[in-house]
Legacy VTK file of the C-alpha trace (Angstrom):
# vtk DataFile Version 3.0
C-alpha trace
ASCII
DATASET POLYDATA
POINTS 444 float
0.304 -0.326 0.010
1.108 3.449 -0.678
0.600 6.827 1.152
-1.459 9.182 -0.155
-0.685 13.059 -1.593
-2.326 16.153 -2.250
-1.067 15.535 -5.548
-1.542 12.244 -6.115
-4.892 10.855 -3.961
-5.662 7.507 -3.584
-6.701 5.600 -6.859
-10.035 3.451 -5.900
-11.555 0.010 -7.814
-14.794 -1.590 -7.335
-13.680 -4.954 -5.455
-17.031 -5.881 -4.203
-21.030 -5.744 -5.118
-23.159 -7.649 -2.571
-27.000 -7.338 -0.918
-26.987 -3.233 -1.000
-24.094 -2.406 -0.444
-21.067 -1.772 -3.307
-16.975 -1.542 -1.477
-14.988 0.518 -3.549
-10.821 -0.147 -2.215
-7.697 2.548 -2.695
-4.303 1.231 -3.352
-3.496 3.148 -0.125
-5.862 0.641 1.609
-8.770 3.525 2.209
-12.237 1.425 1.977
-15.554 3.534 0.930
-18.815 1.286 1.475
-21.798 2.661 -1.225
-25.119 1.171 1.030
-28.113 1.347 -1.565
-30.999 0.991 1.588
-33.898 2.322 -0.295
-34.900 3.939 -4.060
-34.228 7.686 -1.783
-31.710 6.526 0.933
-28.019 6.193 -0.177
-25.822 6.064 2.404
-21.553 6.488 2.218
-19.706 4.823 4.755
-15.604 5.681 4.049
-12.872 3.948 6.352
-10.417 6.110 5.504
-8.088 3.199 7.499
-9.707 0.590 5.952
-11.765 -0.576 8.886
-14.545 0.969 10.719
-12.890 2.879 13.677
-16.701 4.228 14.767
-18.397 2.681 17.425
-22.026 1.495 16.471
-24.375 3.257 15.844
-27.102 4.148 18.131
-28.904 6.638 15.787
-30.299 3.737 13.010
-33.769 2.366 12.966
-35.405 1.912 10.260
-39.264 1.646 10.867
-38.053 0.816 14.468
-39.700 1.302 18.110
-36.133 1.412 19.860
-32.385 0.367 19.207
-31.479 -2.972 20.476
-28.532 -2.813 22.827
-25.703 -2.260 22.357
-26.014 -0.126 19.452
-26.137 -1.565 15.704
-23.474 -2.841 13.688
-22.434 -0.658 11.115
-22.366 -2.845 8.372
-25.866 -3.857 9.324
-28.369 -3.637 5.934
-31.762 -4.736 8.695
-34.333 -3.503 8.013
-34.026 -1.887 4.228
-35.593 -3.076 1.182
-32.206 -2.712 -0.615
-33.408 -2.657 -4.145
-32.255 -3.261 -7.017
-29.879 -1.278 -8.124
-27.734 -0.059 -11.148
-24.438 -0.130 -10.976
-21.715 1.061 -14.138
-17.897 1.127 -14.065
-16.232 3.205 -16.906
-13.119 5.245 -16.990
-12.275 6.859 -13.950
-16.313 7.014 -12.705
-18.226 4.240 -10.874
-22.182 5.354 -11.109
-25.195 3.722 -9.038
-28.644 4.589 -9.918
-31.377 3.821 -8.117
-35.266 4.950 -8.749
-34.795 8.659 -7.002
-30.771 8.839 -6.255
-27.688 8.488 -8.615
-24.531 9.015 -7.198
-21.734 9.218 -9.647
-17.972 8.773 -7.992
-14.920 9.710 -9.670
-12.464 7.017 -8.845
-8.951 9.215 -8.535
-9.524 10.859 -5.182
-12.841 9.894 -4.441
-15.107 12.514 -5.371
-18.866 12.362 -5.094
-21.549 13.943 -7.211
-25.098 13.212 -5.965
-28.327 13.795 -7.418
-32.057 13.145 -7.676
-35.357 12.630 -9.064
-38.381 14.774 -7.799
-40.209 11.491 -7.933
-39.851 8.038 -9.534
-41.149 7.890 -12.567
-38.304 7.143 -14.996
-38.691 10.186 -17.579
-38.856 12.819 -14.915
-35.333 14.659 -15.197
-32.251 14.076 -12.995
-31.592 17.031 -10.652
-28.609 18.638 -8.573
-28.941 17.654 -5.066
-24.978 17.667 -3.708
-21.687 17.726 -4.597
-18.305 16.838 -2.752
-15.745 20.114 -3.127
-13.681 19.082 -6.171
-10.378 19.995 -4.188
-9.743 17.475 -1.178
-13.171 16.252 0.119
-11.725 13.973 2.875
-8.972 13.387 4.895
-6.673 10.992 3.106
-3.512 10.897 6.244
-3.047 15.031 4.729
-4.260 16.135 7.491
-5.260 15.517 11.551
-7.107 12.142 11.200
-10.201 13.858 12.392
-12.878 13.112 9.955
-13.423 15.759 7.261
-15.612 16.091 4.394
-15.977 18.863 2.196
-19.017 19.576 -0.220
-19.047 22.532 -2.911
-21.352 25.292 -1.841
-23.915 26.598 -3.803
-25.117 30.297 -3.879
-28.614 30.496 -2.172
-28.377 27.036 -0.756
-30.614 27.471 2.809
-29.697 25.034 5.600
-32.109 24.248 8.880
-31.612 21.869 11.776
-28.694 20.619 13.634
-30.587 20.338 16.974
-30.832 23.303 19.816
-29.050 26.226 17.870
-28.964 29.618 18.026
-30.095 32.641 15.828
-31.921 32.525 12.319
-33.538 29.016 11.798
-31.513 29.149 7.978
-27.882 28.606 9.054
-26.170 29.409 6.324
-22.431 31.393 6.631
-22.349 29.840 10.249
-20.459 27.888 12.167
-21.808 25.300 14.814
-19.372 22.981 17.398
-21.686 20.377 17.853
-21.451 18.898 21.631
-24.106 19.137 24.012
-23.712 21.416 27.300
-26.074 22.636 29.745
-26.090 26.468 28.816
-28.509 28.166 31.477
-28.660 31.320 30.630
-27.841 31.484 26.967
-27.633 34.473 24.529
-30.662 33.588 22.638
-28.811 34.967 18.835
-25.291 33.536 19.233
-24.672 31.396 22.042
-23.060 27.977 21.169
-23.273 25.372 21.995
-26.722 24.165 23.371
-28.723 21.188 24.972
-29.002 19.135 21.690
-27.075 18.414 18.881
-27.974 16.667 15.935
-25.916 15.703 12.942
-28.909 16.525 10.663
-29.393 19.039 7.578
-32.331 19.844 5.677
-30.612 21.203 3.023
-32.259 23.247 0.002
-31.835 25.157 -3.147
-32.874 28.205 -4.498
-35.317 26.264 -6.319
-36.896 24.897 -3.289
-35.954 21.569 -4.448
-34.477 19.968 -0.820
-32.576 16.781 0.185
-31.354 15.902 3.960
-27.934 15.153 4.955
-26.879 12.800 7.915
-23.857 12.321 9.689
-24.054 9.339 12.331
-21.415 10.179 14.606
-21.276 9.647 18.194
-18.298 12.730 18.430
-17.680 16.055 18.718
-18.771 17.605 15.720
-17.905 20.680 14.167
-20.258 22.094 11.200
-19.004 25.064 8.499
-21.585 26.416 6.264
-20.448 29.421 4.487
-18.799 31.290 7.081
-15.104 30.090 6.226
-14.055 31.271 2.941
-10.829 29.683 1.222
-9.467 31.205 -2.449
-7.815 27.704 -3.379
-11.007 25.904 -3.100
-14.068 27.804 -4.107
-16.960 27.890 -2.108
-17.142 25.125 0.165
-19.360 24.045 3.093
-17.469 20.990 5.977
-18.408 18.551 8.576
-15.383 18.302 10.655
-16.079 14.555 13.395
-13.410 14.681 16.142
-12.911 10.954 15.258
-14.169 7.989 13.806
-15.138 7.305 10.187
-17.855 9.290 7.492
-21.287 8.031 7.413
-23.405 9.905 5.524
-26.772 9.349 4.752
-28.151 11.245 1.862
-32.180 11.327 1.596
-33.717 12.265 -1.339
-36.658 15.228 -0.964
-38.086 17.166 -3.054
-39.949 18.977 -0.118
-39.652 19.870 3.046
-42.500 17.030 4.149
-41.347 14.252 2.541
-37.273 14.491 3.930
-39.005 14.634 7.419
-40.822 11.611 7.358
-37.670 9.455 5.771
-35.358 11.014 8.085
-38.082 10.192 11.397
-38.336 6.633 9.614
-35.406 5.822 9.315
-33.949 7.153 13.313
-37.086 6.904 15.062
-40.335 8.803 15.842
-41.600 9.359 19.070
-43.894 6.981 20.928
-47.539 8.670 20.401
-47.933 11.162 24.137
-50.629 10.349 26.953
-53.394 12.821 26.529
-53.012 14.156 29.878
-49.449 15.709 28.878
-51.037 18.262 26.310
-52.762 20.310 29.310
-51.348 23.303 31.324
-48.104 21.716 33.432
-46.967 23.138 36.684
-43.082 23.087 37.754
-40.709 24.796 39.804
-37.649 24.369 41.860
-38.939 26.752 44.522
-41.689 24.479 46.236
-39.115 21.172 45.816
-36.369 22.529 47.283
-38.252 24.422 49.829
-38.196 22.311 53.600
-41.917 22.633 53.414
-41.611 21.124 49.966
-44.661 18.991 50.879
-46.952 21.515 52.252
-45.968 24.060 49.500
-46.799 20.923 46.635
-50.076 20.884 48.208
-50.644 24.618 48.694
-50.021 24.499 44.453
-53.191 21.941 44.399
-55.357 24.290 46.641
-54.500 27.269 44.087
-54.981 25.402 41.494
-59.112 24.691 43.075
-59.166 28.028 44.256
-58.680 29.211 40.684
-60.806 26.608 38.619
-57.198 26.218 36.811
-57.287 22.637 34.520
-53.413 21.343 35.024
-53.203 17.772 34.122
-49.144 17.067 35.011
-46.440 18.192 37.211
-42.643 18.435 36.609
-41.019 17.343 39.554
-37.841 19.258 40.111
-34.944 17.460 41.818
-35.185 19.136 45.058
-37.218 16.139 45.931
-33.754 13.814 46.128
-31.889 16.544 48.218
-29.934 15.164 51.154
-28.912 18.995 52.586
-27.693 20.796 49.874
-27.296 18.353 47.159
-29.496 16.523 45.055
-29.337 12.596 44.634
-30.850 10.561 41.603
-33.721 7.701 43.431
-33.445 9.180 46.877
-36.646 10.961 48.483
-36.176 13.105 50.811
-38.319 10.953 53.636
-38.407 14.662 55.816
-40.224 16.475 52.613
-42.093 13.620 51.127
-42.467 10.891 54.246
-45.483 8.934 52.295
-43.828 9.095 48.148
-46.672 6.862 47.499
-49.006 8.626 48.835
-48.006 11.898 47.662
-48.749 10.443 44.382
-51.757 9.013 44.957
-53.077 13.073 46.028
-51.625 14.165 43.010
-53.332 11.817 40.725
-56.451 12.626 42.857
-56.132 15.712 41.631
-56.449 14.847 38.484
-52.233 14.976 38.249
-49.342 13.017 36.949
-46.312 13.557 38.485
-43.249 13.622 36.532
-40.169 14.045 38.365
-36.850 14.556 37.412
-34.063 12.026 37.444
-30.177 12.889 36.392
-27.585 10.226 34.441
-25.241 10.776 36.979
-24.242 9.782 40.590
-22.753 12.185 42.837
-19.717 11.341 44.701
-21.180 10.982 47.503
-24.184 9.661 46.611
-24.992 6.646 48.525
-25.060 4.203 45.686
-21.873 5.792 44.311
-19.158 2.668 45.673
-21.106 0.399 44.788
-22.348 1.252 41.125
-18.712 2.063 40.581
-17.842 -1.784 41.575
-20.493 -2.742 39.303
-18.683 -0.730 36.469
-21.608 0.622 35.170
-19.771 4.019 35.565
-18.518 6.178 32.266
-14.403 5.002 33.089
-10.603 5.144 31.809
-9.007 2.497 30.333
-8.027 0.686 33.675
-11.723 1.247 34.788
-11.537 3.975 36.597
-14.588 6.439 36.771
-14.675 9.727 35.267
-15.465 12.278 36.884
-16.961 15.290 35.610
-18.764 18.419 37.311
-22.144 18.519 37.959
-24.862 19.602 40.250
-23.571 20.549 44.106
-20.498 18.954 43.222
-18.368 16.126 41.220
-19.854 12.781 39.595
-19.750 9.745 37.684
-22.202 9.478 34.525
-23.332 5.508 33.935
-22.200 4.104 31.062
-26.177 3.436 29.499
-24.025 1.339 26.132
-23.203 -1.052 28.770
-26.386 -3.526 29.189
-25.851 -4.436 32.592
-26.229 -0.112 33.579
-28.924 0.230 31.692
-30.725 -2.855 32.990
-29.400 -1.348 37.428
-31.112 2.161 35.631
-34.330 0.989 34.594
-34.329 -0.779 38.181
-33.682 1.831 40.190
-36.735 3.665 37.799
-38.638 1.266 39.093
-38.034 0.505 42.249
-38.207 4.352 43.067
-40.813 6.424 40.920
-42.854 4.048 38.918
-43.721 1.596 42.041
-44.925 4.225 43.803
-47.262 4.679 41.004
-45.367 7.908 38.949
-46.498 7.148 34.885
-43.393 9.144 32.823
-40.060 10.828 34.265
-38.761 14.266 33.411
-34.803 13.038 32.218
-32.553 16.066 33.336
-29.072 16.539 32.247
-28.228 14.613 30.363
-26.112 16.504 28.187
-22.878 14.301 28.912
-20.197 17.031 29.644
-17.203 14.733 29.655
-14.346 16.611 28.934
-11.788 13.622 30.153
-10.332 12.021 26.861
-9.356 9.121 28.973
-13.232 8.732 29.261
-14.094 5.288 27.380
-17.896 4.269 26.958
-18.705 -0.003 26.868
-19.839 0.344 23.263
LINES 1 445
444 0 1 2 3 4 5 6 7 8 9 10 11 12 13 14 15 16 17 18 19 20 21 22 23 24 25 26 27 28 29 30 31 32 33 34 35 36 37 38 39 40 41 42 43 44 45 46 47 48 49 50 51 52 53 54 55 56 57 58 59 60 61 62 63 64 65 66 67 68 69 70 71 72 73 74 75 76 77 78 79 80 81 82 83 84 85 86 87 88 89 90 91 92 93 94 95 96 97 98 99 100 101 102 103 104 105 106 107 108 109 110 111 112 113 114 115 116 117 118 119 120 121 122 123 124 125 126 127 128 129 130 131 132 133 134 135 136 137 138 139 140 141 142 143 144 145 146 147 148 149 150 151 152 153 154 155 156 157 158 159 160 161 162 163 164 165 166 167 168 169 170 171 172 173 174 175 176 177 178 179 180 181 182 183 184 185 186 187 188 189 190 191 192 193 194 195 196 197 198 199 200 201 202 203 204 205 206 207 208 209 210 211 212 213 214 215 216 217 218 219 220 221 222 223 224 225 226 227 228 229 230 231 232 233 234 235 236 237 238 239 240 241 242 243 244 245 246 247 248 249 250 251 252 253 254 255 256 257 258 259 260 261 262 263 264 265 266 267 268 269 270 271 272 273 274 275 276 277 278 279 280 281 282 283 284 285 286 287 288 289 290 291 292 293 294 295 296 297 298 299 300 301 302 303 304 305 306 307 308 309 310 311 312 313 314 315 316 317 318 319 320 321 322 323 324 325 326 327 328 329 330 331 332 333 334 335 336 337 338 339 340 341 342 343 344 345 346 347 348 349 350 351 352 353 354 355 356 357 358 359 360 361 362 363 364 365 366 367 368 369 370 371 372 373 374 375 376 377 378 379 380 381 382 383 384 385 386 387 388 389 390 391 392 393 394 395 396 397 398 399 400 401 402 403 404 405 406 407 408 409 410 411 412 413 414 415 416 417 418 419 420 421 422 423 424 425 426 427 428 429 430 431 432 433 434 435 436 437 438 439 440 441 442 443
């Protein structure tokens, strides 16, 4: 195997055609898998080192209700139709075509161009969808080993998505850091990052034709959508993941509704919420933090009755778990709430469901911390020592939900501490997982 250079990039050849997949292999050892999963979904999995370096996927669940633990193997095509497709190889090009998407790949250097049809009939014209930047679209060893993907940027393109973001809904002209933090008091126009990051874009061209782009990565990702200019490359945008592989899912449109329906089918739709979640929901930290929390909570019901306020739920802040001035998930403060089941029943009798706050981390002084650490259920370093992070009130450690035994322990606690007392739903809070320690390792 040779080393790629900018003047002599890798040369790929088609080495395998399997069920729903075409594999291209480079003379440098790099491998590109093109998955033809549906007529309107084509995926590129680029392995610059020739092997999968990403962890299993926790995002892909085609038409399913949930993802099986411990994640989905990156080569798994279960759940997809994998329709028949054309695959032509000529000169320096491989062209892969379904009824809705056509992907043309220049083999010398790996340059991809995606086109789409607005419908499945073959008399419809192919329309531009997206294209790699002509110069160095991927990192084949000439940069820093991160997962880089550069695409050409067209004037007038609009970009929507990426999860929680500030500013205009159209993300064009901005750069975003896709990691999750708990940014209390953020500026609604400029702050970045925020709580929830999803490396997904709904892209609209000047004619309002749309397609979807999803980079399936669990790493920290930077998305740049036109803020950066470089005279040597033309107009471009890029996605850079700190680790792992390029795993790009392209979804044909032609309109936002079609793309959104397909993306939510691909990654999972939310369960239908019960009717009581649609009514007025009360919530405040003040009541459960107060020494007389039980009285405060009863006072809320009394006021609702006094003023004839319809209330169907109450999001119970974490003060109900307090020991002193700190909060300990799954621990009921019996001074404030001596009879949790009775408290839940009193709210249910008033037609109000309680939705208690639970947090995915245990403080270092949590009564169960040592037990959970000994079982190996925390995110830990390579030696199995739990990684500590700043959390509410003091440092703590996060549960490793990619470890099935840890997830099972968590479900048992939810049952024993909450559901068994009559609770119907919980409020998953502080799930940003602010882990800044490079030694942290997940089981998955």
